[in-house]
C-alpha positions as CSV (number, residue, x, y, z in Angstrom):
1,M,74.6,82.1,72.7
2,P,71.1,81.3,72.8
3,I,69.4,78.9,69.6
4,A,67.3,80.3,67.7
5,F,64.3,78.9,66.0
6,R,63.1,79.6,62.5
7,S,59.6,80.0,62.7
8,P,56.9,78.4,60.3
9,T,55.9,80.1,56.9
10,K,52.5,80.9,56.7
11,F,51.0,78.8,53.7
12,K,47.2,78.8,52.0
13,V,45.7,76.5,50.0
14,G,47.0,75.8,46.5
15,D,50.4,76.8,47.2
16,L,53.0,74.9,45.7
17,V,55.9,73.2,48.3
18,L,58.8,71.2,48.7
19,L,60.3,69.4,52.2
20,A,62.2,71.4,53.4
21,Y,65.0,68.5,54.1
22,D,65.3,67.4,51.1
23,E,67.8,68.7,49.4
24,F,67.9,66.7,45.9
25,R,64.0,66.8,45.4
26,M,63.8,62.9,45.7
27,Y,59.9,63.9,47.0
28,G,59.3,66.0,44.7
29,Y,56.8,68.9,44.5
30,G,53.2,69.4,46.6
31,I,50.2,71.7,46.6
32,V,48.6,72.6,49.8
33,L,44.6,71.0,50.1
34,E,44.0,72.3,53.5
35,A,45.8,74.4,56.4
36,H,44.6,74.1,60.1
37,K,44.6,76.1,62.7
38,N,46.9,74.2,64.5
39,G,50.1,75.0,61.9
40,E,49.8,71.6,60.1
41,Y,48.8,71.3,56.3
42,K,47.4,68.7,54.3
43,V,49.2,68.2,51.1
44,Y,48.9,66.7,47.7
45,W,52.2,65.0,46.9
46,F,52.7,64.6,43.3
47,G,55.5,62.4,43.1
48,D,53.8,59.3,45.1
49,S,50.1,60.8,44.6
50,R,49.4,61.0,48.2
51,V,48.2,63.0,51.0
52,D,50.4,63.5,53.8
53,L,49.7,65.6,57.0
54,E,52.9,68.1,57.2
55,T,53.6,70.9,59.6
56,G,55.1,74.6,58.6
57,F,58.3,73.1,59.8
58,D,58.6,70.2,57.2
59,I,57.7,72.1,54.2
60,V,59.0,75.1,52.5
61,P,57.4,77.2,49.2
62,A,58.9,76.0,45.8
63,D,60.9,78.8,43.6
64,L,60.3,77.2,40.6
65,T,61.9,81.0,38.8
66,N,65.5,79.7,38.2
67,E,64.2,75.9,37.1
68,W,61.7,77.3,34.1
69,T,64.1,79.6,32.3
């Protein structure tokens, strides 16, 4: 059976994101500051007040509807 790769989500400036591999949300939330054409995104992480370059495979959209209701 062939390996199935997921395609990265397209994000836009202002999207709230989480790290895809951060199951327990230790790194917290980030906001997309800039989208590059090569599939990388400049993300500001609120937890440690840093700006990092992330790929579309490393981040997922944050869903606040279940946490705040």
